[in-house]
C-alpha positions in Angstrom: 0.0 0.0 0.1 2.8 2.3 0.9 4.5 1.7 -2.3 1.4 2.2 -4.1 0.9 5.7 -2.4 4.8 6.9 -3.1 4.2 5.8 -6.8 1.0 7.8 -7.1 2.7 10.8 -5.3 5.7 10.6 -7.8 3.4 10.7 -10.6 1.6 13.6 -9.4 4.9 15.5 -8.5 6.5 14.9 -12.1 3.3 16.1 -13.7 3.6 19.5 -11.4 7.4 19.8 -12.0 7.1 19.3 -15.8 4.5 22.1 -16.0 6.7 24.2 -13.5 9.8 23.7 -15.7 8.3 24.4 -19.1 6.8 27.7 -17.6 10.0 28.8 -16.1 11.8 28.1 -19.3 9.4 30.2 -21.3 9.6 32.9 -18.7 13.4 33.0 -18.8 13.2 33.6 -22.6 10.6 36.3 -22.4 11.8 40.0 -23.0 10.8 40.7 -19.4 13.0 38.0 -17.9 16.0 39.3 -20.0 15.8 42.9 -19.3 18.8 44.0 -17.8 17.1 46.8 -16.1 14.9 44.0 -14.1 14.4 44.8 -10.5 16.9 43.5 -8.2 16.2 42.8 -4.5 17.2 45.6 -1.9 19.1 44.3 1.4 16.1 45.4 3.5 13.7 43.2 1.7 11.7 45.9 0.1 11.3 46.7 -3.5 13.4 49.3 -5.5 11.0 49.3 -8.3 9.5 53.0 -9.0 6.1 51.7 -9.2 6.1 50.1 -5.9 5.2 51.5 -2.4 6.7 50.9 1.2 4.3 48.9 3.2 4.0 45.4 4.8 6.0 44.1 7.6 10.0 44.3 7.5 12.2 41.5 6.4 13.4 39.3 9.0 10.4 39.8 11.3 8.2 37.0 12.2 5.1 36.5 9.9 2.3 38.3 11.7 -1.2 36.7 12.2 -3.4 36.9 9.5 -7.0 36.1 10.2 -9.2 35.4 7.1 -12.4 33.8 5.8 -12.7 31.4 2.9 -16.2 31.9 1.0 -15.1 29.1 -1.3 -12.2 26.6 -2.0 -10.7 24.2 -0.1 -11.0 26.2 3.4 -14.9 27.1 2.5 -16.6 28.2 5.3 -13.8 28.6 7.4 -12.1 31.3 9.8 -8.3 30.7 10.1 -5.0 32.1 10.5 -3.1 32.2 7.3 0.0 32.5 9.0 -0.5 29.5 11.1 -1.7 27.8 8.2 1.6 27.9 5.9 3.8 27.4 9.0 7.6 27.4 8.2 6.9 26.6 4.3 7.9 29.0 1.7 4.7 31.2 1.4 3.3 34.2 -0.9 0.3 36.3 0.5 -1.1 38.6 -2.1 -3.2 41.4 -0.5 -5.8 42.7 -2.8 -6.9 46.1 -2.3 -8.5 46.7 -5.8 -10.0 43.9 -7.7 -9.8 45.1 -11.4 -8.7 44.1 -14.8 -5.1 45.6 -14.1 -4.8 43.5 -10.9 -6.3 40.2 -12.3 -3.1 39.2 -14.0 -1.2 39.3 -10.9 -3.9 37.4 -9.0 -4.3 34.5 -11.4 -0.3 34.6 -11.8 0.4 33.9 -8.2 -2.5 31.1 -8.4 -0.9 29.4 -11.2 2.5 29.6 -9.4 1.0 28.0 -6.4 0.1 24.9 -8.5 3.4 24.8 -10.4 5.7 25.3 -7.3 3.6 23.1 -5.1 6.5 20.4 -5.0 8.5 23.1 -3.4 6.4 23.3 -0.5 5.0 26.8 -1.5 1.8 28.0 0.0 0.0 30.8 -1.5 -3.0 32.8 -0.2 -4.8 35.6 -2.2 -6.4 37.8 0.5 -8.9 40.8 -0.2 -9.0 43.9 1.9 -12.4 45.7 2.1 -14.4 47.5 4.3 -17.7 45.7 4.1 -16.8 42.0 4.7 -20.3 40.7 3.6 -20.0 42.3 0.3 -16.5 41.2 -0.1 -17.2 37.7 0.5 -20.0 37.6 -2.2 -17.7 39.5 -4.7 -14.7 37.5 -4.3 -16.6 34.2 -4.5 -17.8 35.4 -8.0 -14.6 36.8 -9.1 -12.8 33.6 -8.0 -15.1 31.4 -10.1 -14.8 33.8 -13.2 -10.8 33.7 -12.9 -11.0 29.9 -12.4 -8.7 30.1 -9.3 -7.6 26.8 -8.0 -7.1 28.4 -4.5 -10.0 31.1 -4.3 -9.6 34.4 -2.9 -10.2 34.6 1.0 -11.3 37.8 2.8 -9.6 39.5 5.8 -11.8 39.8 8.7 -10.0 43.2 10.0 -11.6 45.6 7.7 -10.2 48.1 5.5 -6.8 48.1 7.0 -6.3 44.6 6.7 -4.3 42.5 9.6 -2.8 45.0 12.1 0.5 43.6 12.1 1.0 44.1 8.4 1.1 47.8 8.2 -0.3 47.6 4.8 -0.3 50.9 2.6 -3.8 51.5 1.6 -2.5 53.5 -1.7 -1.3 50.0 -3.0 -3.6 48.2 -5.1 -1.6 44.9 -4.3 1.0 44.2 -1.5 3.0 41.0 -1.9 4.3 39.4 1.2 7.0 36.6 0.8 7.9 34.4 3.9 10.0 31.3 4.8 10.9 29.6 7.8 7.8 31.9 9.6 9.8 35.0 8.8 8.9 37.8 6.5 11.6 37.6 3.4 10.3 40.6 1.5 7.3 43.0 1.2 6.3 45.1 -1.9 3.4 47.3 -2.6 2.3 47.8 -6.2 0.4 50.8 -7.7 0.5 49.6 -11.4 0.3 46.0 -12.6 -0.4 44.1 -15.6 0.6 40.9 -17.6 4.0 42.7 -18.3 4.8 41.8 -14.3 4.2 38.2 -14.6 7.9 37.5 -15.1 8.8 39.8 -12.1 6.3 38.0 -10.0 8.0 34.7 -10.6 11.3 36.0 -9.8 9.9 37.3 -6.5 8.3 34.0 -5.6 11.5 32.2 -6.4 13.3 34.0 -3.8 11.6 31.8 -1.2 11.1 28.6 -3.1 14.5 28.6 -5.0 14.6 28.9 -9.0 13.4 25.9 -10.9 16.5 24.2 -12.6 16.4 24.1 -16.2 18.5 21.1 -16.9 17.2 17.6 -16.2 20.1 16.7 -13.8 19.9 19.5 -11.9 16.0 19.4 -11.6 16.5 15.7 -10.3 18.8 17.0 -7.6 16.7 19.8 -6.7 13.8 17.3 -6.5 15.9 14.9 -4.2 16.8 17.6 -1.8 13.5 19.1 -1.6 10.9 16.2 -1.5 10.0 14.9 1.8 11.5 11.3 2.5 8.9 10.6 5.4 6.0 8.5 4.1 3.3 10.4 5.8 4.8 13.5 4.5 5.1 12.4 1.0 1.3 11.1 1.2 0.2 14.6 2.5 2.1 16.4 -0.4 0.6 13.9 -3.0 -3.0 14.6 -1.8 -2.3 18.2 -1.9 -0.9 18.2 -5.3 -3.9 16.0 -6.5 -6.3 18.3 -5.1 -4.7 21.3 -6.7 -4.4 19.6 -10.2 -8.0 18.4 -10.0 -9.3 22.1 -9.4 -7.2 23.2 -12.2 -8.5 20.6 -14.7 -12.2 21.3 -13.4 -11.6 24.9 -14.3 -10.0 24.3 -17.5 -12.8 21.7 -18.5 -15.5 24.3 -17.7 -13.8 26.8 -19.6 -13.8 24.4 -22.6 -17.3 23.6 -22.2 -18.3 27.4 -22.2 -16.3 28.0 -25.4 -18.0 25.2 -27.1 -21.3 26.3 -25.9 -20.7 29.8 -27.3 -19.3 28.5 -30.7 -22.7 26.4 -31.2 -24.6 29.3 -30.3 -22.7 31.6 -32.8 -23.5 28.8 -35.5 -27.0 28.8 -34.6 -27.4 32.6 -35.1 -26.3 32.4 -38.4 -22.2 32.1 -38.5 -19.6 34.8 -37.8 -21.9 37.7 -38.5 -24.4 37.0 -36.2 -24.7 38.5 -32.7 -22.2 41.1 -33.1 -21.9 44.2 -30.8 -20.3 47.5 -31.2 -17.4 46.1 -29.5 -16.5 43.9 -32.2 -17.0 40.7 -30.4 -18.9 37.7 -31.6 -20.9 34.7 -31.0 -21.7 35.0 -27.3 -25.1 36.6 -27.4 -23.9 38.7 -24.4 -22.2 42.0 -24.0 -19.5 42.8 -21.0 -22.3 44.3 -19.0 -24.1 41.0 -19.1 -27.0 42.2 -21.3 -28.4 39.4 -23.7 -28.5 40.8 -27.0 -30.9 38.1 -28.4 -33.3 38.2 -25.5 -34.8 40.2 -22.7 -32.1 43.1 -22.9 -31.9 44.3 -26.5 -30.6 47.7 -27.2 -33.1 50.0 -28.8 -32.5 50.7 -32.7 -30.8 53.8 -33.6 -30.3 55.2 -29.9 -26.8 56.4 -29.3 -24.7 54.4 -26.9 -23.6 56.3 -23.8 -21.2 55.4 -21.1 -19.0 52.3 -20.6 -18.6 49.2 -18.6 -16.7 49.6 -15.4 -13.4 48.3 -15.0 -13.8 47.6 -11.3 -14.8 43.9 -11.1 -17.3 44.5 -8.1 -19.0 47.4 -9.8 -19.4 45.2 -13.1 -20.8 42.3 -10.9 -23.3 44.7 -9.6 -24.3 46.1 -12.8 -25.1 42.6 -14.2 -27.4 42.2 -11.0 -29.2 45.6 -11.9 -29.9 44.9 -15.4 -31.9 41.6 -14.6 -35.3 42.4 -15.9 -36.8 39.9 -13.1 -35.1 41.6 -10.2 -37.5 42.6 -7.7 -37.7 46.2 -5.9 -36.0 45.1 -2.7 -33.2 43.3 -4.5 -32.5 46.4 -6.7 -32.5 48.6 -3.7 -29.8 46.2 -2.3 -27.9 46.5 -5.5 -27.8 50.1 -5.5 -27.0 50.3 -1.6 -24.1 48.0 -2.5 -22.7 50.4 -5.3 -22.8 53.2 -2.9 -20.8 51.1 -0.3 -18.1 50.1 -2.9 -18.0 53.8 -4.2 -17.7 55.4 -0.9 -15.5 58.6 -1.1 -13.5 57.2 -4.1 -13.7 59.6 -7.0 -12.6 57.3 -9.5 -15.0 54.6 -8.8 -17.9 57.0 -8.7 -16.9 58.0 -12.1 -17.1 54.4 -13.1 -20.4 54.0 -11.4 -21.7 57.0 -13.2 -20.6 55.7 -16.6 -21.9 52.1 -16.2 -25.3 53.5 -15.3 -25.3 55.9 -18.4 -24.5 52.7 -20.4 -27.6 50.9 -18.8 -29.8 54.0 -19.5 -29.0 54.4 -22.9 -29.3 50.5 -23.9 -32.4 50.4 -21.9 -31.3 47.5 -20.0 -32.9 46.1 -17.0 -36.7 46.6 -15.7 -38.4 50.0 -15.4 -37.5 50.4 -11.6 -33.7 49.8 -12.3 -33.6 52.2 -15.2 -35.2 54.8 -13.0 -32.7 54.4 -10.3 -29.8 54.2 -12.7 -31.0 57.5 -14.4 -31.3 59.1 -10.8 -27.8 58.0 -9.9 -26.4 59.7 -13.0 -28.4 62.8 -12.3 -27.2 62.9 -8.6 -23.5 62.2 -9.2 -22.8 62.8 -12.8 -21.7 66.3 -12.4 -19.5 65.8 -9.5 
């Protein structure tokens, strides 16, 4: 039985290592990885990147407690201390202050690294910081599903400032904390991120995991040094890898099924020309705001389109709820109240909310009450 468990474990580990090795090789050959101006670690464990902000616990200190709640994923329904959960393992915490299209690549990138580098013992947590915990829990559950995260986003239970021991900078959209042996290795706050930063993210994470060797002999040597020899530890690692890979495969399968369904709908609507919108997309029968162009939310012919869909993921999710024809009055009141909470005093988010309700009104999406609320919001906040 032990031999069988070890064999299964080795198979799963090899699968993970091969994926990790191939991605690492591709990253090493990318322009970002070869950039001679790439960021170098500072002696204090803080970033020298001009886009980075000071924030987070200093290098060398004990990893502070981090109380979180998991709305979904392997810890679903539980409150736990993320610092205790990772223990002495290499770890990466990504605190998410803003959930937008600009921060999404870093979020999905760390999630993928958590799968690829699981054989090194790497533990990762994506942690949402928000003033309203209830709204955040619902939002991250939707966002995690949309981004196909193997380890979904959890929510800090300590409010808008996050866990007190971390001294997070609220001006940072993302803050990455790297730890090993129970101590902070590096803290870096980001203000502007995108897909171009994924190579940098890998380099940062490899500061605690060690780089993945590119040569087979070196890789074999690294495996022999890093993998546990104790049968119970090897079994536990095998189970963790199997679960991570299963969640990843399920996400890929769901995405494939959705793509196949969209293609079939496109054919049923008359080929590539059917279902096109002003954005140039085709075949899905839906626009980014979530309206069904073939059904209940059909834009009025000849009426000019105004406004635009928001970049903020939470506002976009709220807009999709607002335009449901079947939504009841109390449901819509809750949606507009949630928009007010999300926007707060943030002028940029208010501008996005105004634009999204302009879009709803111009397309006449949603029922009569929702359109009335949308127009009232634009009238009230549009001139600010």
